[in-house]
MIRO-15173 format. One record per residue (C-alpha): x, z, y; residue in three letters; residue number from 1. Coordinates in steps of 0.001 Angstrom, whole numbers, plus 500000, padded with zeros to 6 digits. Layout:
BEGIN
<r px="X" pz="Z" py="Y" code="ALA" pos="NUM"/>
...
//
This chain:
BEGIN
<r px="484039" pz="497338" py="508574" code="UNK" pos="1"/>
<r px="485744" pz="499690" py="511013" code="UNK" pos="2"/>
<r px="489436" pz="499765" py="511786" code="UNK" pos="3"/>
<r px="491471" pz="502857" py="511000" code="UNK" pos="4"/>
<r px="494544" pz="501869" py="513008" code="UNK" pos="5"/>
<r px="495354" pz="499535" py="515910" code="UNK" pos="6"/>
<r px="493525" pz="499219" py="519178" code="UNK" pos="7"/>
<r px="491850" pz="495870" py="518602" code="UNK" pos="8"/>
<r px="490539" pz="493852" py="515725" code="UNK" pos="9"/>
<r px="492874" pz="492702" py="513000" code="UNK" pos="10"/>
<r px="494375" pz="489262" py="513507" code="UNK" pos="11"/>
<r px="494704" pz="488373" py="509837" code="UNK" pos="12"/>
<r px="492898" pz="485081" py="509177" code="UNK" pos="13"/>
<r px="491924" pz="486143" py="505658" code="UNK" pos="14"/>
<r px="490417" pz="489476" py="506743" code="UNK" pos="15"/>
<r px="487413" pz="490379" py="504652" code="UNK" pos="16"/>
<r px="485558" pz="493447" py="503538" code="UNK" pos="17"/>
<r px="487097" pz="494198" py="500164" code="UNK" pos="18"/>
<r px="484391" pz="496690" py="499151" code="UNK" pos="19"/>
<r px="481306" pz="497909" py="500959" code="UNK" pos="20"/>
<r px="482307" pz="501033" py="502817" code="UNK" pos="21"/>
<r px="485930" pz="499911" py="503130" code="UNK" pos="22"/>
<r px="487706" pz="500196" py="506453" code="UNK" pos="23"/>
<r px="490810" pz="498054" py="506916" code="UNK" pos="24"/>
<r px="493377" pz="497397" py="509610" code="UNK" pos="25"/>
<r px="496668" pz="495587" py="509250" code="UNK" pos="26"/>
<r px="499208" pz="494511" py="511804" code="UNK" pos="27"/>
<r px="502592" pz="492871" py="511798" code="UNK" pos="28"/>
<r px="504525" pz="495343" py="513907" code="UNK" pos="29"/>
<r px="507937" pz="493686" py="513977" code="UNK" pos="30"/>
<r px="509177" pz="490936" py="516256" code="UNK" pos="31"/>
<r px="508394" pz="487367" py="515382" code="UNK" pos="32"/>
<r px="510932" pz="486102" py="512891" code="UNK" pos="33"/>
<r px="510666" pz="482461" py="513885" code="UNK" pos="34"/>
<r px="512760" pz="481130" py="516745" code="UNK" pos="35"/>
<r px="513015" pz="477617" py="518099" code="UNK" pos="36"/>
<r px="516480" pz="476194" py="518615" code="UNK" pos="37"/>
<r px="516750" pz="473669" py="521437" code="UNK" pos="38"/>
<r px="515436" pz="470416" py="520085" code="UNK" pos="39"/>
<r px="515763" pz="471593" py="516480" code="UNK" pos="40"/>
<r px="513419" pz="472968" py="513857" code="UNK" pos="41"/>
<r px="512140" pz="476530" py="513725" code="UNK" pos="42"/>
<r px="514108" pz="478909" py="511530" code="UNK" pos="43"/>
<r px="512995" pz="482086" py="509819" code="UNK" pos="44"/>
<r px="515189" pz="484525" py="507986" code="UNK" pos="45"/>
<r px="513614" pz="485137" py="504613" code="UNK" pos="46"/>
<r px="513066" pz="488799" py="503920" code="UNK" pos="47"/>
<r px="510528" pz="491435" py="504845" code="UNK" pos="48"/>
<r px="508484" pz="491330" py="508020" code="UNK" pos="49"/>
<r px="507704" pz="494724" py="509548" code="UNK" pos="50"/>
<r px="504077" pz="495728" py="509077" code="UNK" pos="51"/>
<r px="501671" pz="498617" py="508789" code="UNK" pos="52"/>
<r px="498413" pz="498395" py="506869" code="UNK" pos="53"/>
<r px="495803" pz="501085" py="506258" code="UNK" pos="54"/>
<r px="492776" pz="500665" py="504032" code="UNK" pos="55"/>
<r px="490233" pz="503456" py="503602" code="UNK" pos="56"/>
<r px="487815" pz="503003" py="500722" code="UNK" pos="57"/>
<r px="485177" pz="505033" py="498897" code="UNK" pos="58"/>
<r px="486572" pz="507019" py="495968" code="UNK" pos="59"/>
<r px="484943" pz="504794" py="493366" code="UNK" pos="60"/>
<r px="486797" pz="503155" py="490457" code="UNK" pos="61"/>
<r px="485475" pz="499697" py="491361" code="UNK" pos="62"/>
<r px="486973" pz="499955" py="494871" code="UNK" pos="63"/>
<r px="490588" pz="500188" py="493620" code="UNK" pos="64"/>
<r px="491144" pz="496608" py="492377" code="UNK" pos="65"/>
<r px="490109" pz="494869" py="495636" code="UNK" pos="66"/>
<r px="492475" pz="497118" py="497618" code="UNK" pos="67"/>
<r px="495266" pz="496314" py="495151" code="UNK" pos="68"/>
<r px="494641" pz="492575" py="495663" code="UNK" pos="69"/>
<r px="494655" pz="492975" py="499439" code="UNK" pos="70"/>
<r px="497979" pz="494852" py="499306" code="UNK" pos="71"/>
<r px="499469" pz="492190" py="497018" code="UNK" pos="72"/>
<r px="498377" pz="489433" py="499421" code="UNK" pos="73"/>
<r px="499908" pz="491289" py="502377" code="UNK" pos="74"/>
<r px="503237" pz="491855" py="500602" code="UNK" pos="75"/>
<r px="503469" pz="488161" py="499714" code="UNK" pos="76"/>
<r px="502618" pz="487089" py="503273" code="UNK" pos="77"/>
<r px="505237" pz="489429" py="504720" code="UNK" pos="78"/>
<r px="508125" pz="488072" py="502677" code="UNK" pos="79"/>
<r px="508379" pz="490582" py="499849" code="UNK" pos="80"/>
<r px="506438" pz="488713" py="497207" code="UNK" pos="81"/>
<r px="509114" pz="489279" py="494581" code="UNK" pos="82"/>
<r px="508193" pz="492981" py="494425" code="UNK" pos="83"/>
<r px="504474" pz="492509" py="495145" code="UNK" pos="84"/>
<r px="503335" pz="492703" py="491504" code="UNK" pos="85"/>
<r px="505320" pz="495866" py="490821" code="UNK" pos="86"/>
<r px="504312" pz="497586" py="494064" code="UNK" pos="87"/>
<r px="500651" pz="496644" py="493640" code="UNK" pos="88"/>
<r px="500629" pz="498011" py="490083" code="UNK" pos="89"/>
<r px="502259" pz="501321" py="491072" code="UNK" pos="90"/>
<r px="499933" pz="501604" py="494079" code="UNK" pos="91"/>
<r px="496946" pz="500984" py="491813" code="UNK" pos="92"/>
<r px="498105" pz="503927" py="489700" code="UNK" pos="93"/>
<r px="498317" pz="506163" py="492788" code="UNK" pos="94"/>
<r px="494859" pz="505048" py="493963" code="UNK" pos="95"/>
<r px="493345" pz="505487" py="490490" code="UNK" pos="96"/>
<r px="494812" pz="509003" py="490290" code="UNK" pos="97"/>
<r px="493341" pz="509780" py="493713" code="UNK" pos="98"/>
<r px="489895" pz="508520" py="492687" code="UNK" pos="99"/>
<r px="489926" pz="510087" py="489206" code="UNK" pos="100"/>
<r px="491648" pz="513411" py="489875" code="UNK" pos="101"/>
<r px="491935" pz="513877" py="493647" code="UNK" pos="102"/>
<r px="488283" pz="513201" py="494431" code="UNK" pos="103"/>
<r px="486645" pz="514634" py="491319" code="UNK" pos="104"/>
<r px="483906" pz="517128" py="492124" code="UNK" pos="105"/>
<r px="483588" pz="516273" py="495828" code="UNK" pos="106"/>
<r px="480141" pz="515418" py="497167" code="UNK" pos="107"/>
<r px="479340" pz="513144" py="498868" code="UNK" pos="108"/>
<r px="481847" pz="510588" py="497589" code="UNK" pos="109"/>
<r px="484961" pz="511025" py="499762" code="UNK" pos="110"/>
<r px="487327" pz="508348" py="501015" code="UNK" pos="111"/>
<r px="490802" pz="507539" py="499781" code="UNK" pos="112"/>
<r px="493231" pz="505950" py="502229" code="UNK" pos="113"/>
<r px="496089" pz="503681" py="501191" code="UNK" pos="114"/>
<r px="498710" pz="503019" py="503854" code="UNK" pos="115"/>
<r px="501621" pz="500622" py="503409" code="UNK" pos="116"/>
<r px="504416" pz="500481" py="505974" code="UNK" pos="117"/>
<r px="507496" pz="498285" py="505998" code="UNK" pos="118"/>
<r px="510363" pz="498483" py="508483" code="UNK" pos="119"/>
<r px="512045" pz="495384" py="507065" code="UNK" pos="120"/>
<r px="514347" pz="497394" py="504809" code="UNK" pos="121"/>
<r px="512127" pz="500030" py="503184" code="UNK" pos="122"/>
<r px="508537" pz="499852" py="501981" code="UNK" pos="123"/>
<r px="506545" pz="503068" py="501923" code="UNK" pos="124"/>
<r px="503116" pz="503394" py="500324" code="UNK" pos="125"/>
<r px="500976" pz="506477" py="500921" code="UNK" pos="126"/>
<r px="497705" pz="507341" py="499176" code="UNK" pos="127"/>
<r px="495654" pz="510199" py="500649" code="UNK" pos="128"/>
<r px="492823" pz="512115" py="498996" code="UNK" pos="129"/>
<r px="490973" pz="515384" py="499736" code="UNK" pos="130"/>
<r px="492424" pz="517391" py="496824" code="UNK" pos="131"/>
<r px="495291" pz="519848" py="497146" code="UNK" pos="132"/>
<r px="496304" pz="519389" py="493497" code="UNK" pos="133"/>
<r px="499646" pz="517665" py="492938" code="UNK" pos="134"/>
<r px="499898" pz="514789" py="490470" code="UNK" pos="135"/>
<r px="501311" pz="515642" py="487067" code="UNK" pos="136"/>
<r px="503994" pz="513636" py="485308" code="UNK" pos="137"/>
<r px="502979" pz="514096" py="481693" code="UNK" pos="138"/>
<r px="505376" pz="513956" py="478759" code="UNK" pos="139"/>
<r px="505523" pz="510643" py="476945" code="UNK" pos="140"/>
<r px="503023" pz="510235" py="474144" code="UNK" pos="141"/>
<r px="502161" pz="507117" py="472229" code="UNK" pos="142"/>
<r px="498788" pz="508606" py="471239" code="UNK" pos="143"/>
<r px="497481" pz="509461" py="474705" code="UNK" pos="144"/>
<r px="494954" pz="507126" py="476319" code="UNK" pos="145"/>
<r px="496062" pz="508077" py="479812" code="UNK" pos="146"/>
<r px="498783" pz="509959" py="481607" code="UNK" pos="147"/>
<r px="501218" pz="507103" py="482139" code="UNK" pos="148"/>
<r px="500450" pz="506415" py="485802" code="UNK" pos="149"/>
<r px="502938" pz="508756" py="487415" code="UNK" pos="150"/>
<r px="505606" pz="507769" py="484876" code="UNK" pos="151"/>
<r px="505135" pz="504193" py="486027" code="UNK" pos="152"/>
<r px="505405" pz="505237" py="489687" code="UNK" pos="153"/>
<r px="508514" pz="507265" py="488839" code="UNK" pos="154"/>
<r px="510080" pz="504222" py="487132" code="UNK" pos="155"/>
<r px="509237" pz="501760" py="489918" code="UNK" pos="156"/>
<r px="509844" pz="503745" py="493108" code="UNK" pos="157"/>
<r px="513239" pz="504703" py="494476" code="UNK" pos="158"/>
<r px="511603" pz="508043" py="495197" code="UNK" pos="159"/>
<r px="508146" pz="509584" py="495373" code="UNK" pos="160"/>
<r px="506835" pz="512861" py="496742" code="UNK" pos="161"/>
<r px="503721" pz="514771" py="497781" code="UNK" pos="162"/>
<r px="502840" pz="515932" py="501295" code="UNK" pos="163"/>
<r px="500160" pz="518516" py="501996" code="UNK" pos="164"/>
<r px="497847" pz="517502" py="504824" code="UNK" pos="165"/>
<r px="497197" pz="520282" py="507300" code="UNK" pos="166"/>
<r px="494352" pz="518675" py="509252" code="UNK" pos="167"/>
<r px="491308" pz="518775" py="506990" code="UNK" pos="168"/>
<r px="493292" pz="519626" py="503857" code="UNK" pos="169"/>
<r px="494125" pz="517331" py="501020" code="UNK" pos="170"/>
<r px="497354" pz="515626" py="500120" code="UNK" pos="171"/>
<r px="499218" pz="512367" py="500339" code="UNK" pos="172"/>
<r px="501284" pz="510971" py="497481" code="UNK" pos="173"/>
<r px="504024" pz="508699" py="498777" code="UNK" pos="174"/>
<r px="506443" pz="506299" py="497153" code="UNK" pos="175"/>
<r px="509282" pz="504384" py="498721" code="UNK" pos="176"/>
<r px="511146" pz="501270" py="497627" code="UNK" pos="177"/>
<r px="513900" pz="499121" py="499061" code="UNK" pos="178"/>
<r px="512802" pz="495696" py="500253" code="UNK" pos="179"/>
<r px="514602" pz="492787" py="498626" code="UNK" pos="180"/>
<r px="517485" pz="491570" py="500808" code="UNK" pos="181"/>
<r px="517069" pz="488440" py="502872" code="UNK" pos="182"/>
<r px="518323" pz="485553" py="500789" code="UNK" pos="183"/>
<r px="518936" pz="482722" py="503182" code="UNK" pos="184"/>
<r px="517662" pz="480957" py="506204" code="UNK" pos="185"/>
<r px="514564" pz="478878" py="505615" code="UNK" pos="186"/>
<r px="513748" pz="475888" py="507814" code="UNK" pos="187"/>
<r px="510122" pz="475736" py="508912" code="UNK" pos="188"/>
//
């Protein structure tokens, strides 16, 4: 496993290769949220911790689910577990689109990169693939077997958009969501 961001190895205790050929790097980039009061317990404001995580994986259908699970775990560990299921599902749709449509016809099998970044207030997820084709939001149809992925992303995200990548070509599909507000102070 090689790292795609950060200078040194990841410091996550649960770090594991999620699929052979996967490269992963995650880092909490914000200040520590715990502070010790003189003689008292540690306190942490509940809410999102700042982080950046990038996972590059081979464009194979079986590689998507492990990356989804890793993202879900990270979101829960960083204080935004209440949106983790929804974000992981929408991200899975973006990754599946990248594998199915964005990497179709490329040889050898290209990589897809999923990057999640949180500044404590906003969560942004980006999925990159080598295709220049934009995703299509298809009209609703109860008969269709597919075509609901981007509708789901549209329903979940505050906004989503496509960026063309100049270096090496390809595109990135991004979605952004508000982090849940901090609820209260939690004693550690």
